[in-house]
C-alpha positions as CSV (number, residue, x, y, z in Angstrom):
1,M,-0.4,0.0,-0.1
2,T,0.9,3.6,-1.4
3,D,1.8,6.3,1.5
4,S,-1.0,8.0,-0.5
5,A,-3.3,5.2,-0.5
6,S,-3.4,4.1,3.8
7,K,-4.2,8.2,4.7
8,K,-7.4,8.3,5.5
9,R,-9.2,10.1,3.0
10,D,-12.3,13.0,4.0
11,P,-15.6,11.9,2.1
12,L,-16.6,15.6,3.8
13,L,-13.2,17.3,1.4
14,G,-14.3,15.5,-1.2
15,A,-17.8,16.1,-1.6
16,A,-16.9,20.0,-1.1
17,V,-13.9,19.7,-3.7
18,L,-16.3,18.0,-6.5
19,K,-19.8,20.8,-5.5
20,L,-17.2,23.3,-5.3
21,S,-15.2,22.8,-8.4
22,L,-18.1,22.2,-10.6
23,R,-19.9,25.5,-9.0
24,L,-16.7,27.5,-10.2
25,A,-17.0,26.0,-13.5
26,N,-20.6,26.6,-13.9
27,E,-21.7,23.4,-13.8
28,S,-23.7,22.8,-10.8
29,E,-27.6,23.5,-13.0
30,A,-26.2,20.5,-15.4
31,P,-27.8,17.1,-14.9
32,A,-24.8,15.2,-15.0
33,Y,-23.6,17.3,-12.1
34,R,-26.5,16.5,-9.9
35,F,-25.8,12.7,-10.8
36,V,-22.8,12.2,-9.3
37,Y,-23.1,15.1,-6.0
38,E,-26.0,13.3,-5.9
39,G,-24.6,9.8,-5.8
40,V,-21.5,10.8,-3.8
41,L,-23.8,12.4,-0.9
42,R,-26.0,9.1,-0.7
43,D,-22.8,6.9,-1.3
44,T,-21.2,8.7,2.1
45,G,-24.2,9.2,3.5
46,L,-23.9,12.7,3.9
47,T,-26.6,15.9,3.2
48,E,-25.8,18.7,0.8
49,A,-26.6,20.8,4.2
50,D,-23.5,19.2,6.0
51,V,-21.5,20.4,2.8
52,D,-22.4,23.2,2.4
53,A,-21.7,24.3,5.9
54,Y,-18.1,21.9,5.9
55,I,-17.9,24.4,2.8
56,E,-18.6,27.7,4.7
57,K,-16.2,27.2,7.4
58,N,-13.5,26.3,5.5
59,T,-13.4,27.7,2.3
60,E,-10.5,28.6,1.9
61,H,-8.6,25.2,2.3
62,V,-11.7,23.7,-0.1
63,L,-10.5,26.3,-2.7
64,K,-6.6,25.4,-2.4
65,V,-7.7,21.8,-3.0
66,V,-10.1,23.5,-5.8
67,R,-6.9,24.9,-7.5
68,G,-4.5,22.1,-6.6
69,K,-2.1,24.5,-4.4
70,E,-2.9,22.7,-1.5
71,R,-3.3,18.6,-1.6
72,G,-5.8,16.9,0.3
73,E,-7.1,14.0,1.2
74,I,-10.0,13.8,-0.7
């Protein structure tokens, strides 16, 4: 197992990065976005409110991960 694979992944960060990156690309209303994003929420047991609260509380970190300037464990 590689070092990166052995690190704990954060599903909340992953969902936040997905949502914010698609929002920034103006794709947040696309049917494919809704399908993928809602699938991520369902698979992780998260709610959209969970993700929105995480983004609000950690905006700078999520933006850095989206822009590739900071590594996140997604």
